[in-house]
C-alpha positions as CSV (number, residue, x, y, z in Angstrom):
1,M,-103.3,53.4,115.4
2,D,-104.6,52.0,112.1
3,E,-102.9,49.2,110.2
4,R,-100.9,51.4,107.9
5,G,-99.5,53.4,110.7
6,T,-98.6,50.3,112.6
7,V,-96.7,48.8,109.7
8,R,-94.8,52.0,109.1
9,L,-93.9,52.4,112.7
10,R,-92.7,48.7,112.9
11,R,-90.5,49.1,109.8
12,S,-89.0,52.3,111.3
13,L,-88.3,50.6,114.7
14,Q,-86.7,47.5,113.0
15,A,-84.2,49.6,111.1
16,P,-80.9,50.5,112.7
17,A,-81.0,53.8,114.5
18,G,-78.6,55.5,112.0
19,Q,-80.5,54.3,109.0
20,R,-84.1,55.2,110.0
21,Q,-85.6,57.4,107.4
22,T,-87.9,60.4,107.9
23,P,-91.3,59.8,106.3
24,D,-92.1,61.9,103.3
25,A,-95.7,62.4,104.3
26,F,-97.7,62.7,107.5
27,D,-99.5,59.7,108.9
28,H,-103.0,59.2,110.3
29,S,-101.4,58.4,113.7
30,Y,-101.0,61.5,115.9
31,D,-98.2,59.8,117.9
32,E,-96.3,58.9,114.7
33,N,-96.6,62.5,113.5
34,M,-95.3,63.9,116.8
35,R,-92.5,61.4,116.8
36,T,-91.5,62.4,113.3
37,L,-91.5,66.2,114.2
38,K,-89.6,65.8,117.4
39,K,-87.0,63.6,115.7
40,I,-86.4,66.3,113.0
41,L,-86.5,69.2,115.4
42,A,-84.5,67.6,118.2
43,N,-81.9,69.6,120.2
44,D,-83.5,72.9,119.4
45,D,-84.7,74.7,122.5
46,L,-86.4,77.4,120.4
47,I,-89.0,74.9,119.1
48,I,-92.1,75.0,121.3
49,F,-94.6,72.1,121.4
50,R,-97.8,73.2,123.0
51,S,-100.0,70.1,123.4
52,L,-103.8,70.4,124.1
53,T,-106.6,67.9,124.9
54,L,-110.0,68.9,123.6
55,D,-113.0,68.4,125.9
56,G,-110.6,66.9,128.4
57,Q,-110.3,63.6,126.5
58,D,-106.9,62.1,125.9
59,N,-107.9,60.7,122.6
60,H,-108.9,64.1,121.3
61,R,-105.5,65.7,121.0
62,C,-103.8,68.5,119.0
63,C,-100.4,70.2,119.2
64,A,-99.3,73.7,118.2
65,V,-95.6,73.7,117.1
66,Y,-93.8,77.0,116.5
67,V,-90.4,78.7,116.8
68,D,-90.1,81.0,119.9
69,G,-89.4,84.6,118.9
70,M,-90.4,84.2,115.2
71,V,-94.2,84.2,115.8
72,D,-96.7,86.7,117.1
73,S,-97.5,85.4,120.6
74,D,-100.7,87.4,121.0
75,L,-102.0,86.1,117.7
76,I,-101.3,82.5,118.7
77,H,-102.9,82.7,122.1
78,E,-106.0,84.6,121.0
79,N,-106.7,83.1,117.6
80,V,-105.4,79.6,118.0
81,L,-104.9,78.3,121.5
82,A,-107.9,80.1,123.1
83,R,-110.3,78.9,120.4
84,L,-109.0,75.4,120.7
85,Q,-109.7,75.4,124.4
86,D,-113.3,76.3,123.7
87,F,-113.8,73.8,121.0
88,H,-116.2,70.9,121.6
89,W,-115.1,67.7,119.9
90,Q,-117.5,66.1,117.5
91,Q,-117.2,62.8,115.7
92,T,-116.2,64.1,112.2
93,P,-114.9,62.2,109.2
94,E,-111.3,62.7,108.4
95,D,-111.9,64.5,105.1
96,E,-114.0,67.1,107.0
97,L,-111.9,67.3,110.1
98,L,-109.2,69.7,108.8
99,S,-111.8,71.7,107.0
100,L,-113.6,72.1,110.3
101,F,-110.5,73.4,112.1
102,V,-109.6,75.8,109.2
103,K,-113.0,77.3,108.8
104,R,-114.5,77.3,112.3
105,I,-111.7,77.2,114.8
106,V,-108.5,78.9,113.7
107,S,-109.3,82.6,113.0
108,A,-105.8,83.7,111.8
109,G,-105.3,85.4,108.5
110,N,-103.8,82.8,106.1
111,V,-104.4,79.1,107.0
112,T,-103.5,76.2,104.7
113,T,-103.0,72.4,105.0
114,E,-99.9,70.4,104.2
115,T,-99.5,66.6,103.8
116,K,-95.7,66.5,103.1
117,V,-93.2,66.7,106.0
118,N,-90.4,68.8,104.4
119,P,-92.6,71.7,103.2
120,A,-94.3,71.8,106.6
121,I,-90.9,71.9,108.4
122,Q,-89.7,74.7,106.1
123,A,-92.9,76.7,106.7
124,L,-92.5,76.2,110.5
125,L,-88.9,77.4,110.5
126,Y,-90.0,80.5,108.5
127,G,-92.3,81.7,111.2
128,N,-95.5,79.7,110.7
129,V,-97.4,77.7,113.3
130,L,-97.8,74.0,112.6
131,L,-101.0,72.5,114.1
132,V,-101.0,68.7,114.4
133,V,-104.6,67.3,114.8
134,D,-105.3,63.8,116.1
135,G,-106.8,61.6,113.4
136,A,-105.7,63.7,110.4
137,S,-103.0,62.7,107.9
138,A,-102.1,66.4,107.2
139,V,-101.1,69.4,109.4
140,I,-102.5,72.9,109.4
141,L,-100.1,75.8,108.7
142,I,-101.0,79.1,110.3
143,E,-99.3,82.3,109.2
144,A,-98.3,84.1,112.4
145,K,-94.9,85.7,111.7
146,G,-93.9,88.2,114.3
147,W,-90.1,88.6,114.5
148,E,-88.4,91.9,115.1
149,K,-87.5,94.0,112.1
150,R,-85.7,97.3,111.5
151,A,-87.8,100.4,110.9
152,I,-88.0,101.9,107.4
153,S,-85.5,104.7,107.0
154,E,-83.6,106.6,104.3
155,P,-80.7,104.6,102.8
156,E,-77.3,105.9,103.9
157,T,-75.7,105.2,100.5
158,E,-78.4,106.8,98.4
159,R,-79.5,109.9,100.1
160,V,-81.3,112.6,98.1
161,V,-82.2,116.2,98.7
162,R,-85.6,115.8,97.0
163,G,-87.5,112.5,96.8
164,P,-88.9,109.7,99.0
165,R,-87.2,109.1,102.3
166,E,-87.9,105.4,102.5
167,G,-85.5,102.5,101.8
168,F,-85.7,98.8,101.7
169,I,-85.0,96.8,104.9
170,E,-84.1,93.2,105.7
171,N,-87.7,91.9,105.6
172,I,-88.7,90.6,102.2
173,V,-92.4,91.1,102.7
174,T,-92.0,94.7,103.7
175,N,-89.9,95.3,100.7
176,L,-92.4,93.8,98.4
177,V,-95.2,95.8,99.9
178,M,-93.2,99.0,99.3
179,I,-92.9,98.0,95.6
180,R,-96.6,97.0,95.4
181,R,-97.7,100.3,96.9
182,K,-96.0,102.2,94.1
183,V,-97.3,100.0,91.3
184,T,-101.0,99.2,92.0
185,N,-101.3,97.3,88.7
186,P,-102.3,93.6,88.3
187,N,-99.6,93.2,85.7
188,L,-97.0,93.5,88.5
189,K,-96.0,89.9,89.2
190,M,-94.1,88.6,92.2
191,V,-92.8,85.0,92.1
192,Y,-91.3,83.4,95.2
193,R,-88.6,80.7,95.1
194,E,-86.0,79.3,97.5
195,I,-82.3,79.2,97.0
196,G,-79.5,77.7,99.2
197,T,-79.6,74.0,99.9
198,R,-79.2,74.6,103.7
199,T,-80.4,78.2,104.4
200,K,-83.4,77.9,102.1
201,T,-83.3,81.6,101.6
202,K,-86.5,83.1,100.1
203,I,-86.1,85.3,97.1
204,C,-88.8,86.9,94.9
205,I,-88.6,87.7,91.2
206,V,-90.5,90.9,90.5
207,Y,-91.4,92.0,86.9
208,L,-94.0,93.9,85.0
209,E,-95.9,91.6,82.7
210,G,-96.3,93.1,79.2
211,V,-93.3,95.4,79.8
212,S,-90.4,93.1,80.8
213,R,-89.1,90.8,78.1
214,K,-89.9,87.2,78.6
215,E,-86.4,86.2,77.4
216,F,-84.9,88.0,80.5
217,L,-87.2,86.1,82.8
218,D,-86.5,82.7,81.3
219,E,-82.8,83.3,81.3
220,L,-82.9,84.4,85.0
221,Q,-84.9,81.3,86.0
222,R,-82.4,79.1,84.1
223,R,-79.4,80.7,85.9
224,L,-81.0,80.5,89.3
225,D,-81.7,76.8,88.8
226,Q,-78.0,76.3,88.4
227,V,-77.1,77.9,91.7
228,Q,-76.0,75.2,94.2
229,M,-74.7,76.7,97.4
230,D,-75.2,75.9,101.1
231,G,-76.4,79.4,101.9
232,I,-77.3,82.7,100.4
233,L,-76.7,85.5,103.0
234,E,-76.5,88.5,100.7
235,P,-77.4,89.4,97.1
236,E,-73.8,89.5,96.1
237,Y,-73.7,85.6,96.5
238,I,-76.3,85.4,93.7
239,I,-74.7,88.2,91.6
240,E,-71.4,86.4,91.4
241,L,-73.0,83.2,90.3
242,I,-75.4,84.4,87.6
243,R,-73.7,87.6,86.2
244,D,-72.3,87.9,82.7
245,A,-68.5,88.6,82.3
246,P,-67.6,87.3,85.8
247,L,-63.9,88.3,85.3
248,S,-64.7,91.9,84.4
249,P,-64.5,94.6,87.1
250,F,-67.6,96.2,85.6
251,E,-71.0,95.2,87.1
252,T,-73.5,93.6,84.9
253,L,-76.1,93.3,87.6
254,G,-77.1,96.4,89.6
255,T,-78.3,96.9,93.2
256,T,-80.4,99.5,94.9
257,E,-81.8,100.2,98.4
258,R,-84.5,102.6,97.2
259,P,-88.1,101.5,96.2
260,D,-88.5,104.4,93.9
261,T,-85.3,103.5,92.0
262,A,-86.4,99.9,91.8
263,V,-89.8,100.8,90.5
264,G,-88.3,103.2,87.9
265,K,-86.2,100.4,86.6
266,L,-89.3,98.1,86.5
267,L,-91.1,100.6,84.4
268,E,-88.3,100.5,81.9
269,G,-88.6,96.8,81.5
270,R,-86.0,95.5,83.9
271,I,-86.5,92.7,86.4
272,L,-85.9,92.8,90.2
273,V,-84.7,90.0,92.5
274,V,-85.5,90.7,96.2
275,V,-83.6,88.6,98.7
276,D,-84.8,88.0,102.2
277,G,-82.4,89.3,104.8
278,S,-80.9,92.1,102.8
279,P,-82.0,95.7,102.0
280,F,-80.3,95.5,98.6
281,V,-82.4,94.6,95.6
282,I,-80.9,93.2,92.4
283,T,-81.8,94.8,89.1
284,L,-81.2,93.4,85.6
285,P,-80.1,93.9,82.9
286,Y,-77.6,96.5,84.1
287,L,-75.9,98.8,81.5
288,F,-72.8,101.0,81.6
289,V,-74.9,104.2,81.4
290,E,-76.6,103.4,84.7
291,Y,-73.3,104.2,86.5
292,F,-74.0,107.9,85.8
293,Q,-77.7,107.9,86.4
294,A,-79.1,108.9,89.8
295,N,-82.7,108.9,91.1
296,K,-82.4,112.6,91.9
297,D,-82.0,113.3,88.2
298,Y,-85.7,112.6,87.7
299,Y,-86.8,114.7,90.7
300,D,-84.9,117.9,89.7
301,N,-85.4,120.2,86.7
302,Y,-84.1,118.5,83.6
303,F,-81.6,121.4,83.0
304,Y,-79.9,120.9,86.3
305,S,-80.1,117.2,86.0
306,S,-78.5,117.2,82.6
307,V,-75.6,119.5,83.9
308,N,-75.0,117.2,86.9
309,R,-75.0,114.2,84.6
310,L,-72.4,115.8,82.3
311,L,-70.3,116.6,85.4
312,R,-70.4,112.9,86.3
313,Y,-69.0,111.9,83.0
314,L,-66.3,114.6,83.3
315,S,-65.5,113.4,86.8
316,F,-65.2,109.8,85.6
317,F,-62.7,111.0,83.0
318,L,-60.7,113.0,85.6
319,T,-60.6,110.3,88.3
320,T,-59.4,107.7,85.9
321,S,-57.1,109.7,83.6
322,T,-55.6,112.6,85.6
323,P,-52.7,110.6,87.1
324,A,-52.0,109.0,83.7
325,I,-52.0,112.3,81.8
326,F,-49.8,114.0,84.4
327,V,-47.2,111.2,84.2
328,A,-47.3,111.1,80.4
329,L,-46.8,114.9,80.3
330,T,-44.0,115.2,82.8
331,T,-42.1,112.0,81.7
332,F,-42.5,111.8,77.9
333,H,-44.1,115.0,76.6
334,Q,-42.6,117.9,78.5
335,E,-42.8,120.1,75.3
336,M,-46.6,120.1,75.7
337,I,-46.4,121.9,79.1
338,P,-46.1,125.7,79.2
339,T,-42.5,126.7,80.1
340,R,-43.2,128.4,83.4
341,L,-45.4,125.6,84.6
342,L,-42.7,123.1,83.6
343,F,-40.1,125.1,85.6
344,S,-42.5,125.1,88.6
345,I,-43.1,121.4,88.5
346,S,-39.3,120.7,88.1
347,A,-38.6,122.9,91.1
348,A,-41.2,121.1,93.2
349,K,-39.8,117.8,92.1
350,E,-36.2,118.6,93.1
351,G,-35.1,116.5,96.0
352,V,-37.9,113.9,95.7
353,P,-36.2,110.4,95.4
354,F,-39.0,108.6,93.5
355,P,-40.0,108.7,89.9
356,T,-43.3,110.4,89.0
357,V,-45.1,107.1,88.4
358,V,-44.0,105.7,91.8
359,E,-45.3,108.9,93.4
360,A,-48.6,108.5,91.7
361,L,-49.0,104.9,92.8
362,L,-48.1,105.8,96.4
363,M,-50.6,108.6,96.5
364,L,-53.4,106.7,94.9
365,T,-52.9,103.7,97.2
366,A,-52.7,106.0,100.3
367,F,-56.0,107.8,99.3
368,Q,-57.7,104.4,98.8
369,I,-56.5,103.3,102.2
370,L,-57.8,106.5,103.8
371,R,-61.1,106.1,102.0
372,E,-61.7,102.5,103.1
373,A,-60.6,103.4,106.7
374,G,-63.0,106.4,106.8
375,V,-65.9,104.2,105.6
376,R,-65.4,101.5,108.2
377,L,-64.6,103.5,111.2
378,P,-67.3,105.3,113.3
379,S,-68.4,108.6,111.8
380,P,-66.6,111.0,114.1
381,V,-63.4,108.9,114.0
382,G,-63.7,108.4,110.2
383,Q,-63.9,112.2,109.7
384,A,-60.8,112.7,111.9
385,V,-58.9,110.1,110.0
386,S,-59.7,111.7,106.7
387,I,-58.7,115.2,107.9
388,V,-55.4,113.9,109.4
389,G,-54.6,111.9,106.4
390,A,-55.4,114.6,103.9
391,L,-53.9,117.6,105.6
392,I,-51.2,116.5,108.1
393,L,-49.8,113.5,106.3
394,G,-49.9,115.2,102.9
395,E,-48.2,118.3,104.2
396,A,-45.6,116.3,106.1
397,A,-44.9,114.2,103.0
398,V,-44.3,117.3,100.9
399,T,-42.1,119.0,103.5
400,A,-40.0,115.8,103.9
401,K,-39.5,115.7,100.1
402,I,-41.1,112.3,99.9
403,I,-43.9,113.5,97.5
404,S,-43.9,116.6,95.3
405,A,-46.6,119.2,95.8
406,P,-48.0,118.9,92.2
407,M,-48.6,115.1,92.8
408,V,-50.6,115.9,95.9
409,I,-52.8,118.2,93.8
410,V,-53.3,115.5,91.2
411,A,-54.1,112.9,93.8
412,A,-56.6,115.2,95.5
413,L,-58.3,116.0,92.2
414,T,-58.5,112.3,91.4
415,G,-60.0,111.5,94.8
416,I,-62.5,114.3,94.9
417,T,-63.9,113.6,91.4
418,S,-64.3,109.9,92.4
419,F,-67.1,110.9,94.8
420,M,-69.1,112.2,91.9
421,V,-69.5,108.7,90.6
422,P,-70.3,106.8,93.8
423,E,-71.5,103.6,92.1
424,M,-68.0,102.7,90.8
425,P,-65.3,103.5,93.3
426,G,-63.5,100.2,92.8
427,V,-63.7,100.3,89.0
428,A,-62.4,103.9,89.0
429,F,-59.4,103.0,91.1
430,L,-58.5,100.0,89.0
431,L,-58.8,102.0,85.8
432,S,-56.7,104.8,87.1
433,I,-53.9,102.3,88.0
434,F,-54.3,100.6,84.5
435,F,-54.1,104.0,82.6
436,L,-51.2,105.1,84.9
437,L,-49.1,102.0,84.1
438,A,-49.8,102.2,80.4
439,S,-48.8,105.9,80.2
440,S,-45.7,105.2,82.3
441,F,-44.4,102.9,79.5
442,L,-45.4,104.7,76.3
443,G,-46.7,108.1,77.4
444,F,-49.8,109.4,75.6
445,F,-49.6,106.4,73.1
446,G,-49.9,104.0,76.0
447,Y,-52.8,105.9,77.4
448,I,-54.6,105.9,74.1
449,F,-53.9,102.1,73.7
450,A,-55.4,101.6,77.2
451,V,-58.5,103.6,76.3
452,I,-58.9,101.5,73.1
453,A,-58.5,98.3,75.1
454,L,-61.1,99.5,77.6
455,T,-63.6,100.4,74.8
456,I,-63.2,97.0,73.2
457,H,-63.7,95.3,76.5
458,L,-66.9,97.3,77.2
459,A,-68.2,96.6,73.8
460,G,-67.8,92.9,74.2
461,I,-69.8,92.7,77.5
462,R,-73.4,91.8,77.6
463,S,-75.9,91.8,80.4
464,F,-78.6,89.1,79.9
465,G,-78.1,89.4,76.1
466,V,-78.2,93.3,76.0
467,T,-75.0,95.0,74.8
468,Y,-73.3,96.8,77.7
469,L,-73.0,100.0,75.7
470,A,-76.4,99.7,74.2
471,S,-77.8,103.2,75.0
472,I,-74.5,105.1,74.4
473,T,-73.8,103.5,71.0
474,S,-77.4,103.6,69.8
475,I,-78.2,105.7,66.7
476,R,-81.9,105.9,67.7
477,L,-82.6,109.3,69.1
478,Q,-85.0,108.0,71.8
479,D,-82.3,105.8,73.3
480,L,-80.0,108.8,73.7
481,K,-82.4,111.1,75.5
482,D,-81.5,109.6,78.9
483,T,-77.8,109.0,78.6
484,A,-75.4,112.0,78.7
485,I,-78.4,114.3,79.4
486,R,-81.8,113.9,81.0
487,A,-84.4,115.0,78.4
488,P,-87.8,116.3,79.6
489,W,-90.4,113.7,80.1
490,W,-92.5,114.8,77.1
491,W,-89.5,114.0,74.9
492,M,-88.9,110.6,76.3
493,T,-91.8,109.0,74.5
494,Y,-90.4,105.4,74.4
495,R,-88.7,103.1,76.8
496,P,-85.2,101.7,75.9
497,R,-85.9,99.5,72.9
498,L,-83.6,96.6,73.9
499,L,-85.2,96.3,77.4
500,T,-88.8,95.8,76.3
501,H,-91.2,94.8,73.5
502,N,-93.8,97.4,74.7
503,D,-91.6,100.5,74.4
504,R,-94.4,103.0,74.5
505,R,-93.9,105.2,77.6
506,L,-96.3,108.1,77.0
507,A,-99.8,107.5,75.8
508,D,-100.1,111.0,74.3
509,P,-96.6,112.1,73.2
510,G,-95.8,115.7,72.7
511,R,-95.2,118.6,75.1
512,P,-98.3,119.5,77.1
513,K,-99.8,122.8,76.0
514,P,-100.2,125.6,78.7
């Protein structure tokens, strides 16, 4: 042990046990380095210390440290341990020792050196092999990740009839490779960083240089710098901490499980945040119009896609407004209902003890309960619960005069149309309750006041500086070609103007000639 290592060890031993500090950097002493690693990694049976002596000499030592189950065992034995056993030690200066190991001994893919203790420990716990060499004041990091991961499959929540069948998984590297495979362009940038003071979760910021606005990237980095949490286990942790309008029920950051959807948003100028351990990727900025856009719109004929998109807008209106309009008509504005229909509704209402607004609240709440139960139960049981709840309980409630038959129809229409806008089930439910309560006080006037309040709220929201209703309220024709309808590709010459400085989408605009 040299003089510096002796002094450092003596100071550590003289300090009280509870006050001994972990060195910031590795020492020349092999024993000191091993003592430091074993102290930090104590009481963890998954940590493997594989010690070797080179040429059978005790003063020529090295040790491979790795986490059992997180590394590729075959790679370690064939490319590291076996080659170390065959190595013949030579007297080599320290500045050339690590270079010798990296270039001539270890034959793994990515091999680096590290002089600091904490970065080396983080790399070790993320699946790398840490090689400690006698006489070197740095360690060798060998990339040998080999943990189990889920196979790539189609996302359950974003299934399509036509389009790619692959979805993101919980492995960040696999997700980034799927994105890179679709954009083989050097301007696609991927920047790693860690978040979470204890979990040290890896995230990756993905953007297309020259297309994404630098203001979005700078603002995202600033907000991520302010996140201080013990652990990040899912993208929603990050979303709640960096989103605009945190008290609004509307999302200002989007998520997707599909690589094609993520790349489509990249090409429009948006930025992705990929979180290790989750199949959901964050997209930003996120605008109101994206609730009604689906990836299948761009794979089908633009006529059919435009019709389906208009149906989504209609379904959003019906799922949020049908109970409110029904209550307003039957309670305040009976003169607007045809006479025969009014007599039919009155006859069905006879014997029901609750006011119409109470009926609507009961039915909306019951449907939401059945929906949540069906999602969380196993598929066969979930379908049975939905059928029993919709048919048997609904029919029994009408027969027992607890709920009127017209209200069952209204609730069924509200529930069915909510499935046409799958991105906003919670928002649609809250809006239907809000409109219902407003119309129960003032009829159509209350409903109109609620719609005005909603419009003012949406107009005041921003997502990373972009107005939430930017595309819908724009007077620029190019911005409207992908909102209520999906225009043909040869008409969509430019990207959304507020998302990028480089808004040219087509190099040669104009419909191609046959």
